[in-house]
PAZAPA-4460 file (N, C-alpha, C; in steps of 0.05 Angstrom, whole numbers, plus 32768, in hexadecimal, padded with zeros to 4 digits):
% residues 220
    n_x    n_y    n_z   ca_x   ca_y   ca_z    c_x    c_y    c_z   seq   type   mol
   839B   83B5   7DD6   8386   83A0   7DDF   8372   839D   7DC4     1      M     A
   8370   8382   7DBF   835B   837D   7DA9   833E   837F   7DAE     2      L     A
   832C   838A   7D9E   830F   838B   7D9E   8301   8389   7D88     3      H     A
   82EA   8380   7D89   82D8   8377   7D74   82C4   8390   7D70     4      K     A
   82C2   839C   7D5B   82AF   83AF   7D5A   82A3   83B0   7D3D     5      T     A
   8290   83C0   7D39   8287   83C2   7D1C   828D   83E0   7D13     6      K     A
   828F   83E6   7CFC   8299   8405   7CF6   828B   840A   7CDB     7      G     A
   828B   8424   7CD2   8283   842C   7CB4   829A   8440   7CAF     8      I     A
   82A4   8438   7C98   82BC   8448   7C8D   82B0   8463   7C83     9      V     A
   82BC   8478   7C8F   82B9   8492   7C85   82C9   849F   7C6E    10      F     A
   82E4   8497   7C70   82FA   84A3   7C5A   8310   8494   7C5D    11      R     A
   8321   8494   7C4C   8340   848F   7C4F   8351   84A2   7C3E    12      Y     A
   8369   84A1   7C48   837D   84B1   7C36   8395   84A0   7C31    13      I     A
   83A6   84A3   7C1E   83BC   8494   7C14   83CE   849D   7C2D    14      P     A
   83E0   848A   7C32   83F6   8490   7C46   8410   847D   7C3C    15      Y     A
   8423   848C   7C3D   843A   847E   7C30   8435   8473   7C11    16      G     A
   8446   8461   7C08   8445   8456   7BEF   842E   843F   7BEC    17      E     A
   8427   8432   7C03   8415   841A   7BFE   83FD   841C   7C15    18      T     A
   83FD   842E   7C26   83ED   842B   7C3E   83D5   8442   7C3B    19      S     A
   83C2   843D   7C4B   83B0   8454   7C50   83A8   8459   7C6E    20      I     A
   839D   8470   7C74   8391   8474   7C8C   8371   8479   7C88    21      I     A
   836B   8467   7C94   834B   8468   7C90   833D   8473   7CAD    22      V     A
   832C   8482   7CAC   8315   8488   7CC1   82FE   8478   7CBE    23      N     A
   82F9   846C   7CD7   82E2   845A   7CD7   82D0   8461   7CF2    24      I     A
   82BA   8462   7CF0   82A8   846A   7D07   82A1   844F   7D13    25      F     A
   82AE   844A   7D2A   82A5   842E   7D35   828F   842F   7D4A    26      T     A
   8286   8417   7D4E   826C   8416   7D67   827D   841B   7D7F    27      A     A
   8293   840F   7D83   82A0   840E   7DA0   82B0   8426   7DA9    28      S     A
   82BA   8434   7D93   82CD   844A   7D9A   82C6   8465   7D8A    29      F     A
   82B2   8464   7D7D   82AA   847E   7D6E   82BF   8482   7D57    30      G     A
   82C6   8499   7D4A   82D7   849F   7D33   82F3   8497   7D3C    31      L     A
   82FC   8484   7D31   831C   847D   7D30   832B   847E   7D13    32      Q     A
   8348   8481   7D1A   8354   8484   7D00   8367   8468   7D03    33      S     A
   836D   845B   7CEC   837A   8442   7CEC   838A   8442   7CD3    34      Y     A
   83A7   8438   7CD7   83B7   8436   7CC0   83B9   8416   7CB7    35      I     A
   83B3   8413   7C9D   83B4   83FE   7C95   83C7   83FA   7C79    36      V     A
   83DB   83E4   7C7E   83F0   83E3   7C6D   83EC   83D0   7C54    37      N     A
   83FB   83DA   7C3F   83FD   83CA   7C29   83E5   83C6   7C19    38      S     A
   83CE   83D5   7C1D   83B5   83D2   7C0F   83B6   83DD   7BEF    39      V     A
   83CE   83EF   7BED   83CE   83FD   7BD5   83E6   83F0   7BC6    40      R     A
   83EE   83DA   7BCE   8407   83CA   7BC1   83FC   83B7   7BAE    41      S     A
   840B   83AC   7B9A   8403   8397   7B86   83F5   8383   7B98    42      K     A
   8406   8378   7BAF   83FC   8360   7BBC   83E1   8364   7BC9    43      T     A
   83E0   837D   7BD0   83C5   8382   7BDF   83AD   838E   7BCF    44      G     A
   83B0   8388   7BB4   839A   838F   7BA2   8382   8381   7BA9    45      K     A
   836C   8396   7BAB   8353   838C   7BB1   834A   8390   7BCE    46      G     A
   835E   8391   7BDF   8358   8391   7BFB   834E   83B0   7C04    47      K     A
   8354   83C4   7BF5   834E   83DE   7BF8   832E   83E0   7BF7    48      I     A
   8324   83CD   7BE9   8308   83CE   7BE2   82F6   83D2   7BFC    49      A     A
   82FC   83C4   7C11   82ED   83C8   7C2B   82F1   83DE   7C3C    50      I     A
   8305   83EF   7C32   8306   8408   7C3D   82FA   8423   7C2F    51      Y     A
   82E8   841D   7C1B   82DB   842E   7C0D   82C8   843E   7C20    52      Q     A
   82BF   8457   7C1D   82AC   8467   7C2E   8293   845A   7C32    53      P     A
   8285   8456   7C46   826C   844A   7C4D   826C   842C   7C51    54      L     A
   8286   841F   7C49   8284   8402   7C4E   827F   83FB   7C6C    55      T     A
   826F   83E9   7C6E   8265   83E0   7C88   827A   83C8   7C94    56      L     A
   828B   83C8   7CA8   829B   83B9   7CAC   8297   83A5   7CCD    57      L     A
   82A2   838E   7CCC   82A4   8381   7CE7   82C6   8382   7CE8    58      D     A
   82CD   838A   7D02   82E8   8391   7D04   82F6   8382   7D20    59      L     A
   830D   837F   7D1C   831A   8376   7D37   8331   838C   7D37    60      V     A
   8335   839F   7D4B   8347   83B4   7D4A   8355   83B6   7D65    61      V     A
   836A   83C2   7D62   837F   83C6   7D77   8376   83E2   7D80    62      Y     A
   8372   83E4   7D99   836A   8401   7DA7   8378   8405   7DBE    63      H     A
   837C   841D   7DBF   8390   842B   7DD5   8381   8446   7DD7    64      K     A
   837A   844D   7DF0   836D   846B   7DF4   8382   847E   7DEF    65      E     A
   8379   8493   7DE0   838A   84AC   7DDA   83A1   84A9   7DC7    66      N     A
   839D   848E   7DB7   83B4   848A   7DA3   83A7   8498   7D86    67      A     A
   83BB   84A1   7D7B   83B6   84AF   7D63   83A8   84A1   7D4E    68      G     A
   83BB   848D   7D46   83B6   847D   7D2C   83B6   845A   7D3A    69      I     A
   83A3   844D   7D34   83A3   8432   7D3D   83A2   841E   7D25    70      L     A
   83A1   8405   7D2D   83A3   83ED   7D17   838D   83DE   7D19    71      R     A
   8385   83D2   7CFD   8370   83BC   7CFC   837F   83A2   7CF9    72      I     A
   8375   8391   7D0E   837D   8374   7D07   836F   8362   7CF0    73      K     A
   8356   8369   7CF3   8342   835B   7CDF   832B   836C   7CD8    74      E     A
   8324   836B   7CBB   830E   837E   7CB4   82FF   836C   7C9E    75      A     A
   82E9   836A   7CA0   82D4   835D   7C8A   82B8   836E   7C87    76      S     A
   82AF   836B   7C71   8297   837A   7C68   8280   836F   7C77    77      C     A
   8270   837F   7C86   825B   8371   7C90   8241   836F   7C7B    78      T     A
   8240   8384   7C6A   8229   8386   7C56   8230   838C   7C3D    79      H     A
   8236   837A   7C2D   8240   8384   7C12   8227   8392   7C03    80      P     A
   8226   83A8   7BF5   8213   83B8   7BEC   8208   83B0   7BD5    81      Y     A
   81F1   83AB   7BCE   81E5   83A3   7BB1   81DF   83B6   7BA1    82      H     A
   81D5   83CC   7BAA   81C8   83DE   7B9A   81D8   83FD   7B9E    83      T     A
   81E1   8403   7BB4   81EB   841F   7BB8   8201   8424   7BA4    84      I     A
   8211   8412   7B9C   8226   841A   7B8A   8220   841C   7B6D    85      Q     A
   8209   840B   7B65   8201   840D   7B46   81E8   841A   7B44    86      S     A
   81DB   8426   7B5A   81C3   8435   7B53   81CB   8453   7B51    87      D     A
   81C6   8462   7B3E   81D5   847C   7B3E   81C7   8491   7B52    88      P     A
   81AE   848E   7B5D   81A5   849D   7B6F   81A9   8496   7B8A    89      K     A
   81B0   847C   7B93   81B7   8472   7BAA   81D6   8478   7BAE    90      K     A
   81E5   8475   7B96   8200   847E   7B98   8205   8497   7B9E    91      S     A
   81F8   84AA   7B96   81F7   84C6   7B99   81F1   84CD   7BB7    92      C     A
   81D9   84C2   7BC2   81D1   84C3   7BDA   81E8   84B9   7BED    93      I     A
   81F2   84A4   7BE6   820A   849C   7BF9   8222   84AE   7BFD    94      G     A
   822A   84BD   7BE5   8242   84CE   7BE6   8235   84E5   7BF6    95      I     A
   821D   84EF   7BF3   8214   8503   7C06   8216   84FD   7C20    96      F     A
   820C   84E5   7C2B   820B   84DC   7C46   8226   84D7   7C4F    97      I     A
   823A   84CD   7C3F   8257   84CF   7C4B   8260   84E9   7C4F    98      N     A
   825C   84FD   7C3C   8265   8518   7C41   8256   8522   7C5C    99      E     A
   8240   851F   7C62   822F   8529   7C7C   823E   851C   7C93   100      V     A
   8240   8502   7C92   824D   84F6   7CA8   8269   84FE   7CAF   101      L     A
   827D   8502   7C99   8295   8509   7C9F   8295   852B   7CAB   102      N     A
   8280   8536   7CA8   827E   8558   7CAF   8273   8556   7CCC   103      K     A
   8262   8542   7CD1   8252   8546   7CE8   825A   8531   7D01   104      T     A
   8261   851B   7CF8   8265   8508   7D0F   8281   850C   7D1A   105      V     A
   8284   8513   7D32   829C   851D   7D3F   82A0   850B   7D5B   106      K     A
   8289   8511   7D69   828A   8502   7D85   828A   84E6   7D8D   107      E     A
   8291   84DB   7D9E   8298   84BC   7DA3   827D   84B8   7DB4   108      Q     A
   826D   84C7   7DBF   8257   84C3   7DD2   8243   84B3   7DC3   109      V     A
   8236   849F   7DCD   821F   8490   7DC1   8229   8487   7DA6   110      H     A
   8242   847E   7DA5   824E   846F   7D8D   8240   8459   7D81   111      A     A
   8239   8447   7D94   822A   842F   7D8E   8213   8434   7D82   112      D     A
   8201   8445   7D8B   81E8   844F   7D83   81E5   845B   7D68   113      E     A
   81F8   846B   7D65   81FB   847A   7D4C   8206   8462   7D36   114      L     A
   8219   8456   7D3D   8227   843F   7D29   8210   8431   7D1F   115      C     A
   81FF   8426   7D33   81E7   8415   7D2C   81D6   8421   7D1A   116      N     A
   81D0   843B   7D20   81BC   844A   7D0F   81C5   844E   7CF1   117      F     A
   81E2   8455   7CEC   81EA   8454   7CD1   81EC   843B   7CC3   118      I     A
   81F4   8425   7CD6   81F6   840B   7CCB   81D6   8409   7CBA   119      F     A
   81C4   8409   7CCE   81AA   8400   7CC4   819F   8414   7CAE   120      D     A
   81A7   8430   7CAF   819C   8444   7C96   81A9   8439   7C7C   121      S     A
   81C3   8434   7C80   81D2   842A   7C64   81C5   8411   7C57   122      L     A
   81C0   83FC   7C6F   81B7   83E5   7C60   819A   83E8   7C56   123      I     A
   818B   83FB   7C62   8171   83FE   7C58   8172   840F   7C3F   124      R     A
   8183   8423   7C39   8185   8430   7C23   818B   8418   7C0F   125      L     A
   819E   8406   7C14   81A3   83F2   7BFD   818C   83E0   7BF6   126      D     A
   8178   83DE   7C06   8164   83CA   7C00   814A   83DA   7BF6   127      S     A
   8147   83F8   7BF9   8130   8406   7BED   812C   8401   7BD3   128      L     A
   8113   8403   7BC9   810E   8407   7BB0   810D   8425   7BA2   129      G     A
   8107   8436   7BB5   8104   8450   7BAE   8115   845F   7BC4   130      H     A
   8125   8473   7BBE   8135   847F   7BD1   8139   84A0   7BCD   131      A     A
   8124   84AA   7BBC   8125   84C8   7BBB   8126   84D9   7BD3   132      E     A
   8117   84D0   7BE7   8116   84E1   7BFF   8128   84D4   7C14   133      N     A
   813A   84C1   7C11   8149   84B5   7C25   815C   84C5   7C35   134      F     A
   8169   84D8   7C27   817B   84EA   7C30   816B   8500   7C41   135      H     A
   8156   8506   7C3F   8147   8517   7C50   813F   850F   7C6C   136      L     A
   8135   84F3   7C68   8130   84E3   7C83   8149   84DC   7C91   137      I     A
   8160   84D5   7C81   8175   84D2   7C8D   817F   84EA   7CA2   138      F     A
   817D   8500   7C93   8188   851C   7CA5   8177   8522   7CBB   139      L     A
   815D   851A   7CBB   814B   851C   7CD0   8152   8509   7CE5   140      I     A
   8157   84EE   7CE0   815D   84DC   7CF3   8178   84E2   7D00   141      K     A
   818F   84E8   7CF0   81A7   84EE   7CF6   81A8   8504   7D0B   142      L     A
   819C   8515   7D08   8198   8534   7D16   8191   8528   7D31   143      S     A
   817F   8515   7D38   8176   850A   7D53   8193   84FF   7D5E   144      K     A
   81A3   84EF   7D4F   81B9   84E1   7D5B   81CD   84F8   7D63   145      H     A
   81D0   850A   7D55   81E4   8520   7D56   81DB   8534   7D6D   146      L     A
   81C2   8531   7D77   81BC   8541   7D90   81AC   855A   7D8B   147      G     A
   81A7   8561   7D71   819E   8579   7D6E   817F   857A   7D5B   148      F     A
   8178   855F   7D5B   815C   8556   7D4D   8148   854C   7D63   149      G     A
   8132   8549   7D5C   8125   854B   7D42   8125   856B   7D3A   150      P     A
   8124   856A   7D20   811C   8584   7D11   8103   8594   7D1E   151      F     A
   810B   85AC   7D2C   80EF   85BD   7D33   80E4   85CB   7D1A   152      A     A
   80CC   85C6   7D18   80C0   85CF   7D01   80BF   85F1   7D00   153      K     A
   80BB   85FD   7D18   80C1   8617   7D18   80DD   8620   7D0E   154      M     A
   80F1   8613   7D16   810E   8618   7D0B   8112   861B   7CEE   155      E     A
   8105   8600   7CE4   8109   85FD   7CC5   80F6   8611   7CB6   156      L     A
   80DF   861C   7CC8   80CC   862E   7CB8   80DD   8647   7CB4   157      G     A
   80EA   864C   7CC9   80FD   8666   7CC4   810E   8665   7CB0   158      A     A
   8113   864D   7CA4   8123   864A   7C8B   8116   864C   7C73   159      L     A
   80FD   865C   7C73   80ED   8662   7C57   80E0   8648   7C4F   160      M     A
   80D2   863B   7C5C   80C3   8620   7C51   80A6   862D   7C4E   161      L     A
   809A   8625   7C3B   807F   862E   7C35   806B   861C   7C42   162      N     A
   8052   861F   7C42   803F   8610   7C4E   803C   85F1   7C42   163      E     A
   8040   85F0   7C2A   8042   85D4   7C1F   805B   85C2   7C23   164      E     A
   8070   85D4   7C25   808A   85C6   7C2D   808B   85C0   7C4D   165      E     A
   807E   85D1   7C5F   807D   85C8   7C79   806B   85AE   7C7D   166      E     A
   8057   85AE   7C6D   8043   8596   7C6C   8055   857A   7C65   167      K     A
   8067   857C   7C53   807B   8568   7C48   8089   8560   7C62   168      I     A
   8094   8577   7C6D   80A6   8572   7C85   809A   8565   7C99   169      L     A
   8081   856C   7CA3   8072   855B   7CB5   8072   853F   7CAF   170      D     A
   806B   8536   7C97   806E   851B   7C90   8089   850C   7C93   171      K     A
   809D   851D   7C8B   80B5   8510   7C8A   80C1   850E   7CA8   172      L     A
   80B9   851F   7CB5   80BF   8519   7CD5   80B5   84FE   7CE2   173      L     A
   809F   84F5   7CD6   8094   84E1   7CDE   8098   84C5   7CCD   174      E     A
   80A8   84C8   7CBB   80AD   84B6   7CA7   80C4   84A4   7CAD   175      S     A
   80C4   848A   7CA1   80D9   8478   7CA0   80E3   8478   7C82   176      E     A
   80F9   846A   7C7E   8105   846C   7C64   80F4   845F   7C4D   177      Y     A
   80E5   844D   7C59   80D3   843D   7C41   80BA   8450   7C3E   178      E     A
   80B7   8463   7C4C   809D   8470   7C46   809E   8485   7C2B   179      D     A
   808B   8487   7C1C   808D   8496   7C05   807D   84B0   7C08   180      A     A
   808B   84C5   7C0C   8082   84E1   7C14   8084   84EF   7BF7   181      V     A
   806D   84F5   7BF0   8067   8502   7BD4   8073   8524   7BD7   182      K     A
   8083   8525   7BC5   808C   8541   7BBF   809B   8541   7BA3   183      M     A
   809B   8559   7B99   80AC   8562   7B7F   80C7   8562   7B83   184      N     A
   80D7   8566   7B6C   80F2   856C   7B70   80FB   8587   7B7A   185      N     A
   80E9   859C   7B79   80EE   85B6   7B82   80ED   85B3   7B9E   186      D     A
   80D9   85A6   7BA8   80D3   85A4   7BC2   80E9   8595   7BD5   187      Q     A
   80F2   857F   7BC4   8106   856F   7BCE   811B   8580   7BD6   188      R     A
   8128   858E   7BBE   813E   85A2   7BBE   813B   85B5   7BD6   189      R     A
   8123   85BF   7BD9   8120   85D8   7BEC   8125   85CF   7C09   190      I     A
   8118   85B5   7C0A   811C   85A9   7C27   8139   85A1   7C2F   191      L     A
   8145   8595   7C1B   8161   8591   7C1F   8174   85A7   7C25   192      L     A
   816E   85BC   7C19   817F   85D7   7C1C   8175   85DE   7C38   193      D     A
   815D   85DB   7C3F   8156   85E6   7C5C   8161   85D3   7C74   194      A     A
   8163   85BB   7C6C   8170   85A6   7C7F   818D   85AE   7C81   195      F     A
   819C   85B3   7C6E   81B7   85B5   7C6E   81BE   85CE   7C7B   196      V     A
   81AC   85E2   7C77   81B2   85FA   7C85   81AC   85F9   7CA4   197      R     A
   8198   85E5   7CA7   8191   85E4   7CC9   81A9   85CE   7CD0   198      F     A
   81B8   85BF   7CC3   81D1   85B5   7CCF   81E5   85CA   7CD4   199      Y     A
   81E5   85D7   7CC1   81FE   85EF   7CBF   81FB   85FF   7CD9   200      G     A
   81E0   8603   7CE2   81DC   8614   7CFC   81E5   8606   7D15   201      N     A
   81E6   85F0   7D14   81EF   85DC   7D2D   820A   85CF   7D2D   202      H     A
   8213   85CB   7D16   822E   85C1   7D12   8244   85D6   7D0F   203      I     A
   8256   85DB   7D1F   826B   85EE   7D1B   827B   85E6   7D06   204      D     A
   8284   85F9   7CF4   8297   85F7   7CD9   828F   85E2   7CCB   205      A     A
   8275   85E0   7CC9   8269   85C8   7CB7   8270   85CC   7C98   206      M     A
   8271   85E7   7C91   8276   85EE   7C74   8261   85E6   7C62   207      G     A
   8268   85E5   7C4B   8255   85DC   7C35   8258   85C0   7C31   208      S     A
   8240   85B4   7C27   823D   8598   7C1E   823D   8598   7C00   209      I     A
   8259   8590   7BF2   8260   858E   7BD8   824A   857E   7BC8   210      R     A
   8240   8564   7BD0   8235   8555   7BC1   8217   855D   7BBF   211      S     A
   8210   8572   7BD0   81F1   857A   7BCB   81E9   857F   7BAF   212      V     A
   81FB   858B   7BA1   81F6   8595   7B85   81F5   857E   7B71   213      Q     A
   8203   8566   7B76   81FF   854E   7B68   81EA   853F   7B6E   214      I     A
   81E5   8541   7B89   81C7   8534   7B95   81B2   853D   7B84   215      L     A
   81AF   8558   7B84   8199   8566   7B7A   8198   855B   7B5A   216      R     A
   81AB   855D   7B4B   81AE   8555   7B2E   81A2   8537   7B29   217      E     A
   81AD   8526   7B3C   81A5   850B   7B37   8187   8505   7B3E   218      V     A
   817C   8513   7B52   8165   850E   7B5C   814E   851F   7B4B   219      L     A
   8155   8530   7B3D   8144   8542   7B2B   8138   8530   7B14   220      S     A
***
């Protein structure tokens, strides 16, 4: 049966000579795998662009419960990014967000709410003039949708935040993406490390976030 839904591309892998299998988090069905044929062929050149990680899509998909790999009938980009791919800081934040989503978003419960949150967050990242703290606020907000947030100050304090860093945390907990929360690069790095450890305490087999080191360097 055909269904209309929106979705965010999480990742894709090559399949066969010309096809891909793409993982998309959909508003209607949560995380799904779809096979897309001929997008890596000469005749399909350019079509693979809409299946790049974090692309926001409007979809018409075939859906069957408990099916392993499904198919897409129609796909179009909902919001072409204007700055995320060209701004080095935003691009790096996007890579980090994509890795976090791939490691943490598994459940289908409240898919519509979570999908709307990710859509809104990425569109706001694309429009921001300053994004240095975006990833920190995103992690705070995402934790609520994943069911183990908001961050408990006492629990994060146990991760060796000093008094000044706890004051910054208090501000971040009440902040929106557009708010400017003053901190230096060392404080931003320490808070990011604490947040990642916090996630690791709540997500089984989360492992390390490889893009953290790149993010530190770009935002320093």
